[in-house]
TISE-497155 format. One record per residue (C-alpha): z, x, y. Coordinates in steps of 0.02 Angstrom, whole numbers, plus 32768, in hexadecimal, padded with zeros to 4 digits. Last residue first. Layout:
N
ZXY ...
END
This chain:
107
F7985D6C0842 F6E85DB4084B F6A55D3608C6 F6065D84090A F5A65CE208FA F52B5C8A0884 F59A5CBF07F5 F5255D260785 F4A55D5C0808 F52F5D780889 F5915DE2080D F4F25E3F07DD F4BF5E640890 F5705E9D08BD F5785F100826 F4CD5F590851 F5065F790904 F5A75FC908C7 F54560390850 F4CB607008D6 F55560A6094D F5B1610208C1 F511615C088C F4ED618C0941 F59D61D4094E F570624008B9 F59F623C0802 F58F62D1078C F62A633D078E F68962C90804 F69062360789 F683618E07E0 F6E761210769 F6DB6063076F F74C5FFF06FC F71E5F4706F0 F7AC5ED106C5 F7915E1E0688 F7A15E0205CD F7A65E870597 F7CA5F3005E1 F71F5F6F060D F6CD60170628 F63C6036069C F58D607B0686 F50B604C0707 F458606506C9 F4135FBB06FC F4235F70064D F4D45FB7064A F4FE5F5406E8 F4B85EB3069D F5225ECF0601 F5BB5EED066E F5995E4906C9 F5955DE80625 F6315E4605E7 F6A05E22067E F6E75D7E063E F71F5D2506DB F7945D33076F F76F5DEC0786 F7EA5E7D0797 F7AC5F2A07C8 F7F55FC7077A F7CC606107E1 F7A6610C079A F7AF61C107CE F86761DD07AC F8FA619F080F F98A62070850 F94B624908F7 F8ED61A9091E F98761380918 F92960920921 F95F605E0872 F8D2601F0803 F8CA5F6207F7 F83E5F480875 F8295E90089D F7855E4D08E1 F7525DB20940 F7BD5DE509D5 F72E5E4D0A18 F6A55E680995 F6385EE309F6 F6C15F350A5E F7435F3809D3 F6CA5F7D0952 F6805FFB09CC F72A603E0A02 F769604C094F F6CC60A9091B F6DF611E09B1 F793613F097F F75A616408CD F6D461DB090B F74762320987 F7D5624A090B F75D628C0887 F70962FF0905 F7B3634B0930 F7DD635C0877 F73763B10855 F751642908E7 F7FF645608A9 F7BE647407F9 
END
């Protein structure tokens, strides 16, 4: 369990790093930054209805959860997700946001 928790912290921290580095100030992560007390998910706020982007993600094999109308919950699960998975997911999200908005403006 200790190893899974360590991987969970690392995966979620890596996800946070990639989101903030790829989207810059165009993204708002709602999940508290206290890595020791958060789970393996990040809630990301968008300035629009998230469902069209979530559908595009699902069509590309990326499964996220939503809190309608504009929050996407991304959960890299340590039992079966890798750092490569997280990297790929963030790139797919960026591509779909740019495709939908014409820019990387998420908020």
